[in-house]
C-alpha positions, 0 to 999 in steps of 0.5 A, a space after each residue: 500500500 505504501 508503494 502505491 501511495 508513493 507511486 501516485 504522489 510521484 505520478 501527480 508531481 511529474 504530471 504537474 511539472 509537465 503541465 507547468 513547463 508547457 504553460 506559456 510564459 506570461 512575460 513575453 519577450 519584446 520580440 514576440 510582441 507587435 511593433 508599436 506605432 505610437 510612443 504614448 505610455 511609460 518607457 524605462 531604460 538608461 542613458 549615458 553621458 558623452 561616450 559612456 555606455 548608457 547605465 544611468 536610470 532613465 524613464 519617460 512618461 509620455 502622455 497623449 496631450 504632448 506632455 512628458 515627464 522624465 525621471 532620471 538617476 533612479 528606477 524608483 519614480 518616487 525618489 527619481 529626479 523629475 523633469 517636465 516637458 513636451 514631445 513630438 513623434 512622426 509615425 511615418 519616419 518614427 522620429 521622436 523628439 522632446 524638450 524638458 526642464 528640471 530647473 531654470 538652468 537645467 534644460 535638455 532635448 532628445 532626438 530618437 527613433 522608435 525601433 520595434 518597442 524601444 526608443 533609441 537616441 541622443 540627448 543634449 543641453 537646452 535645444 541641442 538634441 545631441 552632444 550630451 550622450 545617448 539613451 535607450 528606453 523600452 516600452 513597459 
């Protein structure tokens, strides 16, 4: 009797593992999702200064009314440095640009391209959209 119970438990455990391993992963890879045609939404990634590889936290909250909130220097939006600004996007060329202000003396511009589900581009000081470094953010 003891052997039957152990055998039954092993059979149930094995069938459960087979079922779970075949279940579709809820966290689909970006490549499996359709390309975006709009930039409205929340974007998370990194930026770099000058020629350095992007490694500093960066996020965009792009609103439909052309307003933009930029979070930098922390992945936590509650404590991140926060700027507000405006954005434009051309769906034909997939070009994105923005202008945002942290303070009177701290103003930045970006220029980028929508590539599948990522915005990749450059940033600069004031109205210069390059020269400061590069960034890459992904749609969340």
